[in-house]
N, C-alpha and C positions, 0 to 999 in steps of 0.2 A: 396547787396548794395541797400540802400534806396535812393530814389530820393526826393528832396525837391519840394514842390508845390509852393515855393516862386517864384515870377516872372511870374507864369502862370495865365492867366485870367480864373477865374471860373465863370461860368454863367449857368443859367438854362433857356433853350429855352422853351418858352411857345407855345403851339399848341392849336389852337381853335378846338373845337369839334362840329360836326354837326351830327344830327340824322335824317335820312330819311326813307321812306318806299316805296316799290314798289310792283308790281304785275305781275305774269305770268297769264294773262287773257286768258282762253282757251275756245274753243267751238268745238263741234263735227260737222264735215262737210265733205261730200264726202268720207265717210268711214274712216276718220282719225281725229286726233286732230290737231287743228290749234291754233296759239297764236297771240295776238295783239302786234304789235311793232309800234313805232313812230320814225319819223325822226325829230329831233329838228330843230327849226329855226336856220339858220346860219351854220348848219353842211352840209357837202358835200352830194350830192345825193348818196344814197347807204349806208349812216350811219344810222343804225337802232338800237334802244335801247328799253328797257322795260320802261313802264310808272312808274315814281317815282317822289317823291318830299319831301320837308322838312315836318317834323311832326310839326303841329301847336300846340300852347299852348292849353292845355285841350283836346287834341286829342290823341287817342292811335295809335300806329303804324298800327294796323289792319284797323282802320278808315281812316288813311291817305292813305293806299294802295288802299282801295276801292274808296275813293274820287279821287285820282290821276288817277286811271284807267279810271274812267268816264270822268274826265276833259280832259285827253290827248287823249282818243280814241273815246269818244262818246258812249261807251258801259258800261252798269251797270254790276257789277259782284257780285256773291255770294261767299263769302270767304270759302275756304276749308282748312284752316290751314296754318301755317308758314312753309316755305321751308328752311330758313336759313338766315344768315347774310353775307354781303360782306363788308370787311373793306379795306380802302385804305387811302393814304395821297396825297393831291394835294396842289398846291400853288395858291393863289388868291391875287392879288395886293401885292405880296411879303410876304404874310403871309401863313404859313403852316397850313393846315386844316386836321385834322384826322376825317374821315367820316365813319359812320356805316349806312348801308342801310339794313333794314330788308325786306325780300321778302316773299310774300304770294302767294298761289295758289288760283285762283278764276275762277268760271264758268260763262260764259256770260249769262246774264239774261234779256237782253233788250237793246234797243238802236241800232244805226247803226254806224258801223265803219266809222270814219272820219267825222261824223256830230258832231262837237265839240261845247260845250257851247260857247256863245258869249265871246270874249276876249281871248280865248285860242290860237287863230291863232298867237299871238305874241310869244308863246312858241313852238308850234307844227306846222311844215310845212305839215305833212302828217301822217296819221295812216292807217295801212293796216294789213290784216290777212296773216300769213305765216304758212306753215306746221310746226308742232312742231319738227318733226325729222330734219328739215332744220335749226333749231336754231343755231347750232354750226357754220354754214357757214354764217348766216344772221346777228347775233348780233355782235356789234362792240367791246364789252368789255368782258374780260375773266370771271369775276365774274357773269355777267348776263348770259353768256353761261352756266355756271355751274348751275345756278338756273333753267334755262329752262330744262337742263338735269335731274335735280332732279324732276321737275314737270312731265316730261315724264315717269320717273321711278315710281313715285307715281301713275300716271294714268294707267300704265301697270299692277300694282298689285292691285290697288283699284280704278277702274273707278268711276267718279263722277256720 
């Protein structure tokens, strides 16, 4: 039995797309691997995320990851390849947004954690080092926990 489409509203929902890049920024310290995490302004104490941000025009995702890592932590990083992508949908002002965040692994190469460039305090409340093996308990978002786990696996098999 066929059904008629007559009387049914047919529409195509448009979804805005965003492309961002982030970094699992690591350093060797006290016999183990540590990663940099940030607490965004306006988020509850204890809400830790990986540094990330929108890919600017003319910038590659790798360049964005390196830039965001420095801007949000105060630490410069040397990239060691892509870890993967995190995809999700969120709503902003009633509009659905499909977001892809490409994550990269980077080794700390200078700077001091939480000494942010001027102006970044509007985005970042705090930056801190955490043990990499604690990432599943520290990071707020599932996709970021997965990227930190991938970083730990890569470092176990091919240390920087």
